Every structure is written in structure tokens, then in C-alpha cells.
Phi, psi and omega in degrees: 000313183291329182286330179289323179291329187285335187258001186277109176296315186297317181300317177298316176303314177303312180298319178301313183292324179296321182293320178300319178295320181299319178300314180301321183292312181301316178294318175294331172291315183279334184219066186291162175278127183228174181236143177223142181251127176245124188260164174057045172269130185272133177278129177263128186275120179265149173051047175290338175307336175301324176283310184296333177290346176266012180079016183245170171219180180223155171233139176286140182252143170061024180056036182280004174275356175251122188231161172259136179240122174266116184255129174257120178193169179302150180304318182292337177276320178298327180293338184263346189275128178250159176311325184288342180281340192274123175250116178253127182229150173220123191258122181302334177299338184259012187302141172244139175054023176063012181219343187251123176247113176305135178270136180239145184231129168232157180238105184300125174089002181228024180300133179069009170262347182241159180275321180200155175214119189236147183253141169233124350297159185263007179224143168265127182261128180234159171232125181268147172199169181302135179263131178229164179217161179202151177252133187237138173291146177256125178265133179262129176234144185244161170227153181097176181234132172299160170297147177306139179099006182217158174223165179283133172268298174204157175230130186230132176280150177235103003282175192266353182215160175222142177267120179241140182227143176172194180300143180299325183288342175262313188299323188293339179276343183302120179253318188215144177236118184243134177262114185265111182240140186266116187255006190305118176078013180271156178212032173204161173302134185201166170247131187231146177283151182219140175277146175267128177242132182258136178236144171272187184292342185263000180080013176278139177286127183265138179290137183248006185297328182262016178256147176248153181212174180270012178265152183261334185264142176206156174202130178066033177075016178234140175295159183221148175228171171261150181233122179272116184254132171239136186241156174236148169283161183237158181198133177268128183230158181281164169254128180252131185253131170265110187262014187295336178258027173266119185250136173254163174289164178303145180073008179237158182216160180273122177265337178190148175230115182231163174227151174230118359280169185270341180227151186225144184264121176252168187219149181174178171298153182302321179296322179287333177280333176296331184276359187232121184243357172201157178251118184268123172265122186291168178302318181298335179294331184245016186292128178215154181217140174063037181274146176224010173225164175303136188229133172255146176220128175274124183234133180278103180298327186302345178282342186241020175278138178295161177297140177086001182236142168217172184283143179290330171238102191296338179286350183251044187276345187255135171245162174251118176258126183250128178246118184261137188240138168216167180284154171302140183068031180213146177229141186236143180230139168272111186249118177299131190295336180294335183271355180287136182276143181246110184259143174077013183295126187289152188293135179093356181252154165238160186232141177224162185240154183266353176233162180262331183223152169240137177268112181254132179244131180242145172241164179157193179293143181307312180301318182286326179295322184295327183273353181286131187238158175303318177304313175307316182297306182304318181293343189231023172258125181210172173225147179252114189252013183304319182272004179261101193248353183234160179299145173156185182241133187224155168260120194237138172292144177259123183252141180226122167257104185240183187296156178305140175096354181233146175204161176298131175290339177205156179299142184238132176235157179217150184265133184230153179238120175262134179217147172293141173277150177294158186300321182297321187288324182293325185279345182293000000 
């Protein structure tokens, strides 16, 4: 019996087939065939010169050059396949209906190891139109903040213009080409990469994926250029005024000359800044004649900057010079209204003023006037509000008690507004 079983060829064949089937079952259980989807695969267009050689160009419609690819293969193979292995192409030679390019998929390094690979959508949709070109100057714009102590001198794109070619419907809309460069934290002259951004007349950003240019660099779907950035150092200096050509009317004199601001930030090369410790305004800049009242003059500082020096902020070029005038034998003070003492203010009321300063004129002996100071005037200026018991706006006399030999040249009044305080404020 045993010998008959051993010599039975048919039985051996059946056993072999059973073993093979059993092996396939085990393999399929341990390494089954599965499907995996790879998204956002970019389709590469082949032989596009067939279109461009006819003086036309094309634009991809509806983002159809971004496809999802479904790969069918054994699990062990799928685990090894990366999105970078998948190559999606669409050949213009296979174009259908003048608009559709069938998508073909291959998987580099896994040829023969997968069962299928299909794309969705399975066609790239294009629109053909006339191609035009134009040359555009590149405007440089910056983002970010320089290190303290520096300002921008100049920024220049390299190259200074760009040649763009593409669909007439797109190129015809280009209004401005901007190189956006990030200058955050720099403190020396340097060359930086910058993305090119295209704008239409309405300030909208234009897609540039269907455009060709004479530039070699691109990143993240945008053309790039280099921008040469040059910096200047900054320094803050006082403004010095030459008042020798300020003339007053008879019986008047200049009591004070001031400017706002008193200091200004300038910019230049370090060697030029080191030689400058103040900005001098010459006498002719302040020349006035026969003045008898306080006079303000706006002066453009850029006219008086030395060679190699400019303002750190070109929008702050104007200063205001104030010339205060008083009669001979008279002294004038500008007193902030917040410093006025308020006597007799009724409980539960608050007071506000319609002006910020009072101009007080004092007469007296020259020696007494010379010794009179603003602090003394502020400490001794007051208003008496005792008789004002209701809300409203009132004209109130201003009282000043100053040193012997000085007195107010004229009566002074001020307009005040009395209001009841809110309960919460009274309880604080």
C-alpha cells in the first residue's frame, strides 16, 4: 500500500497543486493586493513646443494639472512607493478636441511591481490662445525691519527689468512687477533673493505659472531675482538756530526762539556722521524783520543738510521754529492750563479748559522781570470757582500773585467748563 502511494504520479501532482494553492493563500493573506491614493501629483506637459511653434501658448484650466493617482499593488510594494516616485505626463501629441491631454502614469523604480496606476482627472484641460510678450521694469518693495541704527539707502533689482511671454489674456493685464525682498534684521549691505509678484491695474495678484521669462530662478511657482540692498547708519543730533537776523518792531524784543522737534535723526555713511554733531540752521533761514507778535515759521531741513547726509525719515523734513516776542520792560510766559490752581471748586464737579496754554504778559522793573521764572508764575496762578455752583461754561478771571516789582500787563480771563462727575469717579 505504501509503495503504491509512493509510486502514484497523479497523487503527487495533486499534492503539488494543493501546496501551490495553499502557498498563494498564505501569501495573499500576509501580503494582500491593496489600493493607495497619492494626491496633488503635478502633471508634466510634454512637447508643448507643438503649440508655441505656431505662435500660440496655452493655459491649464481648472487646475486639471493636479491629479490624484490610485495605485494598485501588493501591500509590501505600496509601503515603498512615495509620491516622488510617481511621474504624471500629458503629451500634446495625444491631444483630443484641441483641449484635452490624456494623463499617463508611471512609477519610477517600481516598473512591473504594481498592477495599475490611474489618474483622476484622467485628462489635462488646456485653452490655447495667442502668445504675446512685453518687458516690464522691476519695482522693489521690502518687508521686515532693519536692525536699530540703520535705514535703507537704496534697493536695486538685478536685473532691473524682466521679459515676460505668455497668453495675451494674462500678459495684457500685467500692470506692475514687484520684487518683494525680506530685509528683517540685516545690518550691512547685502544681496538677497526676492520673489517676483505680478499685479494687474486693480492691485490683484496674477498667476504666473503659464508665463515664460528671461529669468533663471524660481521658487514655489514664482519667479525670483536678486536685490542689492544698501544701508546707511543713523545718528540723532540737536538742531542749532542762528537768530542773528531776527528783527523786531520798535519797543519789542525777542524773548525766546525754539523749534519742534529740537533733535533730528539723520542718516549717512559712518565717516560722514562722525564729523557731524549738530545740524545748524543759518541766519538766513530764520531772517525776519519788524515782528511784534509771536511768530511760527516752517523750515524744510533738507535744504540745509551737508553733502552725504540725509534725513532718516524723509517724511519728517519740516520743523516749526517759534519766535516769542515781548515789549521792552515786559516778560511773557506760556503757562499750561493744567498747572493753574483751582480754588473753591464745588464737591462733585470737574473742570476742563478750552485751551492748553495761557500767554501771560508781565511788566515791571527790569531787574525784577529778569528774576521772574515760569515755575514762580505757575505756582502763583489760580482761578476762584467758589461762586460757580451749576454745570455750564463760564468766563473766569485769572489771578497771579508774583514777586514785588512785577504785575500782569493786562487782565486775563479763561473759559472753563464745569461738569458733574460720575458717581464711580467720586467714590474713587
